[in-house]
N, C-alpha and C positions, 0 to 999 in steps of 0.2 A: 132351812138350807144348812148344809154341813159347814162347819167351821174348823179350820186346822187346830189340832191340839197343841202343836209346838211350832215355834218359829223355824222357818227353813234356814239352815246354816249357810254361811257365805260359801263354803266349799261346795255344797250341793247346788247352790244357785249358780255359781261360776262354772261348775262342771257341766251343768245343763246348758248354759249359754255358750259354752265352748263349741257346741255343734252348729251354732249360727255362723256359717261361713259364706262368704261371697263367692259365687261361682264365676269363672271366667266367661266372657262373652263368646258365644259360639259363632264362628265365622265359616262361611263356605265360599267357594270360588264361583264367580259370576260366569254363567255359560256363554254370555255374549262377549264380554271384554276381558274376563279372566281376573278381575280385581277381587279383593276380599270384600265380602258383604255379608250382612246378617241374613239368616235363612227366613224365608217367607216375607221378605221386605224388598222394595225396589232398590236396585244397585245405586249407591250414591254417586258413582262416577259416570255411568252411561244412562241411568234412569230407566232401565228395563226390568220387567218382572214377568215371567212366563210368556215371553215373546211380545209383550206389549210395552209401549213407551209411556212413561209417566213424567210429565214436565215438572211437577212439584218436587221430584227427587233431586233435581239439579241444585235447588236452593238449600236443601238440608244435607249437610256433610256429616259423615260419621267421624267422631273423635276417637283416636286411638288411646 
């Protein structure tokens, strides 16, 4: 197995890690109630997704 010949410097390590960014949470508008909700998930306010009602969605609320 290949072994590095030299230690990776702090500058190179930190510049590589500078690309690890947290992306903002994508939000869409619920077609049923108009509230902001995450895509491909049941709406936390009305509990619907693709025209169906999901009761478990009422208990889990989205934290801003």
